[in-house]
C-alpha positions in Angstrom: -15.9 22.0 -7.6 -15.5 21.6 -3.8 -14.5 18.1 -2.7 -14.1 16.8 0.9 -11.5 14.1 1.2 -11.6 11.9 4.3 -8.4 10.0 5.1 -6.0 8.8 7.8 -4.2 12.1 8.4 -2.1 14.6 6.6 1.2 12.9 6.2 3.8 13.7 3.5 3.8 11.2 0.7 1.3 8.8 2.3 -0.9 7.6 -0.5 -4.1 9.1 0.9 -2.5 12.5 1.3 -1.0 12.2 -2.1 -4.4 11.6 -3.7 -5.8 14.7 -2.0 -2.7 16.7 -3.1 -2.9 15.6 -6.7 -6.7 16.2 -6.8 -6.1 19.8 -5.5 -4.4 20.7 -8.8 -7.9 20.6 -10.4 -10.4 20.9 -7.6 -10.9 22.8 -4.3 -9.9 20.1 -1.8 -10.5 20.0 1.9 -8.9 17.1 3.8 -10.1 15.9 7.2 -9.1 12.9 9.3 -11.5 10.0 9.6 -10.7 9.9 13.3 -11.8 12.8 15.5 -12.7 14.9 12.4 -13.4 18.6 12.4 -16.2 19.2 9.9 -15.8 22.5 8.0 -18.8 24.9 7.8 -19.0 25.0 4.0 -20.7 23.2 1.1 -19.3 20.3 -0.9 -20.2 18.7 -4.2 -18.6 15.3 -3.6 -17.1 13.4 -0.6 -14.3 10.9 -1.1 -13.6 8.6 1.8 -10.3 6.7 1.4 -10.3 3.2 2.9 -13.3 1.4 4.5 -12.1 2.4 8.0 -13.7 5.0 10.2 -16.9 5.0 8.0 -18.9 6.7 10.8 -17.1 9.9 9.6 -18.4 9.3 6.1 -22.0 8.8 7.4 -21.8 12.1 9.4 -20.3 13.9 6.4 -23.1 12.7 4.1 -25.7 13.8 6.6 -24.1 17.3 6.9 -23.4 18.0 3.2 -26.0 15.9 1.4 -23.8 15.2 -1.6 -22.6 12.0 -3.4 -20.2 9.7 -1.5 -17.3 7.8 -3.1 -15.6 5.2 -0.9 -12.3 3.4 -1.6 -12.9 -0.1 -0.2 -10.0 -2.6 0.1 -12.0 -5.8 0.2 -9.7 -7.3 2.8 -11.7 -7.1 6.0 -15.3 -8.3 5.6 -17.3 -7.4 8.7 -21.1 -7.8 9.3 -21.2 -4.4 10.9 -20.0 -2.7 7.8 -23.0 -3.8 5.7 -25.0 -0.9 7.1 -22.6 1.5 5.4 -23.0 0.1 1.9 -26.5 1.7 1.7 -25.1 5.2 1.8 -22.3 4.7 -0.7 -23.0 6.2 -4.2 -19.8 4.9 -5.8 -17.5 2.2 -4.4 -14.0 1.8 -5.6 -11.7 -1.1 -5.0 -8.2 -1.9 -6.4 -8.3 -5.5 -7.7 -10.8 -7.9 -9.3 -10.2 -10.1 -6.2 -11.4 -7.3 -4.0 -14.4 -6.6 -6.2 -15.5 -10.2 -6.1 -15.3 -10.3 -2.3 -17.2 -7.1 -1.9 -19.9 -8.3 -4.3 -20.2 -11.7 -2.7 -20.3 -10.5 0.9 -22.0 -7.1 0.7 -23.7 -7.2 -2.7 -21.6 -4.1 -3.4 -20.9 -3.2 -7.0 -17.5 -1.6 -7.4 -15.3 0.1 -9.9 -11.7 -1.2 -10.1 -8.9 1.4 -10.0 -5.5 0.1 -9.1 -3.2 2.0 -6.8 0.6 2.2 -7.1 3.9 3.9 -7.0 4.4 7.7 -7.1 5.8 8.7 -10.5 7.3 11.8 -9.1 9.6 9.8 -6.7 11.0 7.1 -9.1 14.8 7.2 -9.1 17.6 5.6 -11.0 19.9 3.3 -9.0 23.6 4.2 -9.3 24.8 2.0 -6.5 25.6 -1.6 -6.2 22.6 -3.5 -4.9 23.1 -4.9 -1.4 20.9 -6.0 1.6 17.2 -6.6 1.5 14.4 -4.3 2.5 11.0 -4.4 4.2 8.5 -1.5 4.0 5.5 -1.3 6.3 4.0 -0.9 9.7 4.2 -3.0 12.8 0.7 -4.4 12.4 0.6 -8.1 13.3 -0.4 -9.3 9.9 2.8 -7.9 8.4 4.8 -10.5 10.4 8.0 -8.5 10.7 9.7 -11.1 13.0 9.2 -13.7 10.3 10.9 -11.5 7.7 13.8 -10.8 10.1 14.2 -14.5 11.0 14.3 -15.5 7.4 17.1 -13.0 6.7 19.0 -14.3 9.8 18.7 -17.9 8.5 19.6 -16.8 5.0 22.6 -14.9 6.4 21.6 -11.6 4.8 21.0 -8.1 6.2 17.7 -6.4 6.3 16.6 -2.7 6.2 13.2 -2.1 7.8 11.6 1.1 6.6 8.7 2.8 8.4 7.1 5.6 6.5 5.8 7.2 9.7 6.2 7.1 13.4 4.4 3.8 14.1 5.9 2.3 17.2 8.0 -0.8 16.3 9.0 -1.6 19.9 6.8 -4.7 20.3 7.8 -6.4 17.0 11.4 -5.4 17.1 11.7 -6.3 20.8 10.6 -9.8 19.8 13.3 -10.0 17.2 15.9 -8.8 19.6 14.9 -11.4 22.2 15.5 -14.1 19.7 19.1 -12.7 19.1 18.3 -11.4 15.6 19.3 -7.8 16.2 22.6 -7.8 14.3 20.7 -8.6 11.0 18.4 -5.6 10.7 18.4 -1.8 10.9 15.2 0.3 11.3 14.7 3.5 9.3 11.9 5.3 10.9 10.2 8.3 9.3 11.8 7.5 6.0 9.6 8.9 3.2 9.5 10.3 -0.3 12.5 10.0 -2.5 14.7 8.8 0.3 12.6 5.6 0.6 12.8 5.0 -3.2 16.6 5.4 -3.1 16.9 2.7 -0.4 14.6 0.5 -2.4 16.6 1.1 -5.6 19.8 0.0 -4.0 18.3 -3.2 -2.5 18.5 -6.7 -3.8 14.8 -7.3 -3.2 11.8 -6.2 -1.2 10.6 -8.8 1.3 7.1 -9.2 2.5 5.3 -11.8 4.7 1.9 -10.1 5.1 -1.1 -12.5 5.2 -3.6 -9.9 4.2 -3.3 -7.0 1.6 -5.8 -5.1 -0.5 -3.1 -4.0 -3.0 0.3 -3.5 -1.4 1.8 -0.3 -2.7 5.4 -1.1 -1.7 5.6 -3.8 -4.3 4.8 -1.3 -7.1 7.4 1.0 -5.6 10.1 -1.6 -5.6 9.3 -2.7 -9.2 9.3 0.9 -10.3 13.0 1.3 -9.4 14.0 -2.1 -10.8 14.0 -4.1 -7.5 12.5 -7.6 -7.5 10.0 -8.7 -4.8 9.8 -11.8 -2.6 6.4 -12.0 -1.0 4.0 -14.4 0.7 1.6 -15.9 -1.8 -1.7 -14.0 -1.8 -4.4 -14.2 -4.6 -4.0 -10.5 -5.5 -0.4 -10.9 -6.7 -1.2 -13.5 -9.3 -3.9 -11.2 -10.6 -1.7 -8.0 -10.6 1.6 -9.6 -11.6 0.7 -12.8 -13.4 3.0 -12.0 -16.3 6.2 -11.6 -14.1 5.6 -14.2 -11.4 8.9 -16.1 -11.1 10.7 -13.4 -13.1 10.3 -10.2 -11.0 7.9 -11.2 -8.3 8.6 -14.4 -6.4 5.9 -16.0 -4.2 6.4 -18.3 -1.2 4.2 -20.5 1.0 6.5 -21.8 3.6 9.4 -20.4 5.6 11.8 -22.8 3.9 10.7 -21.5 0.5 11.1 -17.9 1.7 14.6 -18.5 2.9 15.6 -20.3 -0.4 14.2 -17.5 -2.5 16.2 -15.0 -0.5 19.4 -17.0 -0.9 18.7 -17.4 -4.7 18.2 -13.7 -5.3 21.2 -12.8 -3.1 23.4 -14.8 -5.4 22.4 -13.3 -8.7 21.5 -10.0 -10.4 17.9 -9.7 -11.6 17.3 -7.2 -14.3 13.8 -5.6 -14.4 12.1 -3.5 -17.0 11.7 -0.3 -14.9 8.8 0.9 -17.1 6.8 -2.2 -16.2 4.8 -0.5 -13.5 4.2 2.6 -15.7 3.0 0.3 -18.5 0.6 -1.4 -16.1 -0.5 2.0 -14.9 0.0 1.0 -11.3 0.7 4.5 -10.1 -0.9 7.1 -7.8 -1.1 9.5 -10.8 -3.0 7.0 -12.9 -5.3 6.3 -10.0 -6.1 10.1 -9.6 -6.6 10.4 -13.4 -9.3 7.7 -13.3 -10.9 9.4 -10.2 -11.0 12.7 -12.1 -12.6 11.0 -15.1 -15.3 9.5 -12.8 -15.9 12.9 -11.1 -16.2 14.7 -14.3 
């Protein structure tokens, strides 16, 4: 079976590239970027478009290849202009019940729920004493990196900022430096794969302040290596981690609550069932397995 996968770009260990890579063990996969795509001169049986971004590429691909279109749709950004694309989607996938309800209410779009998650092949055992705190993500405004850095400054703890790619942090980090926060964080750019998991495994907690997420893979990555999570209170977290809220996953609403949780976790050792994420099936491998079942 020939499958065209449309994603951000070929980037090692990025979840979209990993889905294509794992699918290629069973199918003939061609991966193209959703931005400035180069459409191959061949026939395809199925198109999988990862993320509801750059859907013009999916439209063009469906016109060219005249085959079923599967779209992974986050449910975070609801835009009137995207309604036109729902008519060409044969199967829509989202990652949470929360996302499914939003897509149903706004677009009338029926979806199949298949959670994302950590990469089983990268999970490591921690053999070091846990120290410092970690943030993983990009410099998009909704991630609120300066807020995370400021909370660490006020809690008097150190922060490691991990960028899995070459996104430019200059604007966000510059803002942190201008507020005299520089001594409390270190940036690890282009840190990917098992190296990222090692840093997470030796951290006291993963910190997040994002105000919009469709799933948030770094949380599953942290829990998979036994690292607790302190994150801004979003509806998806109560759905995904309801059984461990206040135990492994700590939610905050205000800056003061954020700081107090950091201080509290800094003062104690939190033991996590590292198989928790595997039992929940929040992994890239489980996601691909469900995709394969759907395709078959």
